C-alpha positions as CSV (number, residue, x, y, z in Angstrom):
1,M,0.0,0.0,0.0
2,D,2.9,2.3,0.7
3,T,4.3,1.9,-2.8
4,F,0.8,2.6,-4.3
5,K,0.6,5.9,-2.3
6,A,4.2,6.7,-3.4
7,Q,3.3,6.1,-7.0
8,A,0.2,8.2,-6.7
9,K,2.2,11.0,-5.2
10,A,5.0,10.8,-7.8
11,T,2.6,10.9,-10.7
12,S,1.3,14.4,-11.7
13,T,-2.4,15.0,-12.1
14,P,-2.2,16.0,-15.8
15,T,-0.4,12.7,-16.5
16,L,-3.1,10.7,-14.7
17,I,-5.8,12.5,-16.7
18,V,-4.0,11.7,-20.0
19,L,-3.5,8.1,-18.9
20,L,-7.2,7.8,-18.0
21,I,-8.3,9.2,-21.3
22,I,-6.0,6.8,-23.2
23,D,-7.2,3.9,-21.0
24,V,-10.9,4.6,-21.7
25,V,-10.4,5.1,-25.4
26,M,-8.5,1.8,-25.7
27,L,-11.1,0.0,-23.6
28,M,-13.8,1.3,-26.0
29,L,-11.8,0.2,-29.0
30,A,-11.3,-3.3,-27.5
31,A,-15.0,-3.6,-26.6
32,S,-16.0,-2.4,-30.1
33,L,-14.0,-5.3,-31.5
34,L,-16.4,-7.7,-29.7
35,F,-19.4,-6.2,-31.5
36,T,-18.0,-5.3,-34.9
37,G,-15.0,-7.6,-35.5
38,P,-15.1,-10.9,-37.2
39,S,-15.8,-13.9,-35.0
40,T,-12.2,-15.1,-35.2
41,Q,-11.1,-12.0,-33.3
42,Y,-13.4,-12.3,-30.3
43,A,-10.6,-13.5,-28.1
44,Y,-8.6,-10.3,-28.9
45,G,-11.6,-8.2,-27.9
46,W,-12.1,-10.0,-24.6
47,F,-8.4,-9.8,-23.8
48,G,-8.2,-6.1,-24.6
49,A,-11.4,-5.3,-22.7
50,I,-10.1,-7.1,-19.6
51,L,-6.6,-5.7,-19.9
52,F,-7.7,-2.1,-20.5
53,G,-10.6,-2.4,-18.0
54,F,-8.1,-3.2,-15.2
55,A,-5.8,-0.4,-16.5
56,T,-8.7,2.0,-16.3
57,L,-9.6,0.9,-12.8
58,Y,-5.9,1.2,-11.6
59,T,-5.6,4.7,-13.1
60,I,-8.8,5.8,-11.4
61,A,-7.5,4.4,-8.1
62,L,-4.3,6.3,-8.5
63,F,-6.3,9.5,-9.3
64,V,-8.5,9.1,-6.3
65,S,-5.5,8.4,-4.0
66,R,-3.7,11.5,-5.3
67,Y,-6.9,13.5,-4.7
68,K,-7.2,12.3,-1.2
69,Q,-3.5,13.0,-0.5
70,S,-4.0,16.6,-1.8
71,L,-6.9,17.1,0.6
72,A,-4.9,15.9,3.6
């Protein structure tokens, strides 16, 4: 937990916002592959959605942790 807080403190807020935007865009692109891609690429869509879903959640957690640290 200490390393997570240190990482949140070391990363600037604009960097976290840019990473969050990139993560959400990549998540939407991976999810769109599930609906619009050929059936042979469903595995790529699931893999991408899971990977970028976790990346989005992690970036949100960093952003919230940084926000809480700035309030304290």
